[in-house]
C-alpha positions as CSV (number, residue, x, y, z in Angstrom):
1,M,100.4,100.1,80.4
2,K,104.1,100.5,80.3
3,G,103.5,103.8,78.1
4,Q,100.7,105.0,80.3
5,I,102.2,105.0,83.7
6,A,103.5,108.4,83.2
7,N,100.4,110.2,82.9
8,I,98.5,107.8,85.7
9,S,100.8,109.0,87.6
10,K,100.8,112.8,87.1
11,S,97.1,112.2,87.7
12,I,97.4,110.4,90.8
13,V,99.9,113.1,92.2
14,H,97.3,115.8,91.0
15,K,95.0,114.0,92.8
16,I,96.6,113.6,96.6
17,E,98.3,117.3,96.3
18,T,94.5,118.8,96.1
19,S,93.5,116.2,99.3
20,D,92.7,117.5,102.6
21,F,94.9,114.3,103.7
22,F,97.7,116.0,101.6
23,Q,97.0,119.2,102.7
24,E,97.0,118.3,106.3
25,A,100.3,115.6,106.6
26,R,103.7,117.9,107.7
27,H,105.6,114.0,107.4
28,I,104.9,111.7,104.6
29,M,106.6,108.2,102.8
30,L,106.8,107.9,99.5
31,F,108.5,104.9,98.0
32,C,110.9,105.1,94.6
33,P,108.9,104.1,92.6
34,K,109.8,100.3,89.8
35,E,110.2,100.9,86.4
36,E,105.7,100.2,86.4
37,E,104.8,101.6,89.7
38,V,102.9,105.2,90.3
39,D,105.8,107.8,91.0
40,L,105.1,109.8,93.4
41,L,108.1,111.3,94.0
42,P,107.2,114.9,92.3
43,L,105.2,115.5,95.1
44,M,108.4,116.2,96.9
45,R,108.2,119.8,95.4
46,H,106.3,120.8,98.4
47,K,108.8,122.5,100.6
48,E,107.4,122.8,103.8
49,K,106.8,119.0,104.2
50,T,109.2,116.0,105.2
51,F,109.5,113.4,103.1
52,Y,110.9,110.0,103.8
53,L,111.8,106.4,101.8
54,P,112.0,103.3,102.7
55,R,115.0,101.1,102.6
56,I,115.4,97.6,103.8
57,K,117.7,96.7,106.1
58,E,117.9,92.3,106.5
59,S,114.3,91.5,106.8
60,E,112.7,94.5,107.8
61,L,111.5,98.1,106.7
62,E,113.4,101.0,107.7
63,V,112.3,104.8,106.7
64,C,114.9,107.6,106.2
65,K,114.5,111.0,106.0
66,F,115.0,112.3,102.3
67,N,115.4,115.5,100.5
68,L,115.6,115.7,96.6
69,G,118.9,115.6,95.4
70,D,120.3,113.0,98.3
71,E,122.0,109.9,97.8
72,L,120.1,106.8,96.6
73,K,121.5,103.5,95.9
74,I,120.3,100.6,93.6
75,C,119.1,97.5,96.5
76,K,119.2,93.6,95.5
77,F,115.5,94.1,94.7
78,G,116.3,96.6,91.9
79,V,115.1,99.1,93.9
80,R,116.7,102.9,94.9
81,E,117.0,103.6,98.4
82,P,118.4,106.2,100.6
83,V,121.8,106.0,102.1
84,C,120.9,108.4,105.5
85,E,120.0,107.8,109.2
86,A,116.9,105.8,109.8
87,L,114.1,107.2,111.5
88,N,113.1,106.3,115.1
89,E,110.6,108.0,115.7
90,L,107.5,106.3,113.2
91,S,105.0,107.9,115.1
92,L,105.8,110.9,113.0
93,L,104.8,109.6,110.0
94,D,101.3,111.4,109.1
95,L,101.3,109.3,106.1
96,I,102.4,106.7,104.2
97,F,101.9,105.6,100.6
98,V,102.5,102.0,99.9
99,P,103.3,100.6,96.8
100,A,101.2,97.3,95.5
101,L,100.6,94.3,92.3
102,G,97.3,94.7,93.1
103,A,94.7,96.2,95.4
104,D,90.9,95.7,96.2
105,K,88.4,98.1,96.9
106,F,88.4,97.0,100.8
107,C,91.9,98.3,100.7
108,N,94.1,95.1,100.8
109,R,97.0,95.1,98.5
110,L,98.8,92.4,97.3
111,G,102.5,93.1,97.8
112,Y,105.8,91.5,96.2
113,G,105.8,88.5,98.5
114,G,108.6,89.4,101.2
115,G,106.1,91.0,103.6
116,F,108.2,93.9,104.1
117,Y,105.6,96.6,104.7
118,D,103.3,94.5,106.3
119,R,105.8,94.0,109.1
120,F,106.5,97.5,109.1
121,L,102.5,98.8,109.0
122,A,101.8,96.5,112.3
123,Q,104.2,98.5,114.3
124,K,102.5,99.9,116.8
125,S,103.9,102.8,117.1
126,I,102.6,103.9,113.5
127,R,99.8,105.9,113.7
128,A,99.9,107.2,109.8
129,K,97.3,106.8,107.0
130,K,97.9,104.4,105.1
131,I,97.2,105.1,101.2
132,I,97.6,102.3,98.2
133,V,98.3,103.8,94.9
134,I,98.2,101.7,92.0
135,P,96.8,102.3,88.6
136,K,92.9,101.6,87.6
137,A,93.8,98.3,85.7
138,L,95.0,96.4,88.7
139,I,92.5,97.5,91.2
140,N,90.5,93.7,92.0
141,E,86.9,93.2,93.6
142,K,88.6,91.1,96.3
143,I,92.3,90.0,97.0
144,E,92.4,86.8,99.5
145,C,94.2,88.3,102.3
146,N,96.2,86.2,105.3
147,D,96.1,87.3,109.0
148,F,99.3,89.1,108.7
149,D,98.2,91.6,105.8
150,I,97.9,94.9,106.8
151,T,94.8,97.0,105.5
152,C,95.1,100.3,104.3
153,N,92.8,103.0,105.0
154,D,92.5,103.7,101.4
155,V,93.4,103.1,97.6
156,I,93.8,106.1,94.9
157,S,93.8,105.4,91.1
158,E,93.9,107.4,88.1
159,E,90.1,107.8,88.5
């Protein structure tokens, strides 16, 4: 899948751009992809929308407003993170795209084991639609979940 991720990302970005939920959203949280993750950063070409990226501070995930060209640094997990002020008003977010190692058709996800996204998405102030973006090859029939795992609203793949 290593060489295919660019084509998969392109297909998923197109699917998102033509969706009603993206058209209606104004405040959108993306993520900086690791090497084999879907790259949604091309969505930032939509200048009429405000984009945010996550960063880890101690054991919590924070969200920062981000514009193309803003500074990014590599964190201890090897992920690029913004270096700006954290967003305090999480209810502002309309749409949150969530990375995953795996997902199932019930919108459950297998994360990286730190629980950062589950703790973040469990906050009562978050009312945004939560969407897992993942290559179809990583979608399973069923993923076993724990009580603290947060189910998302949808899963989007290239097909």
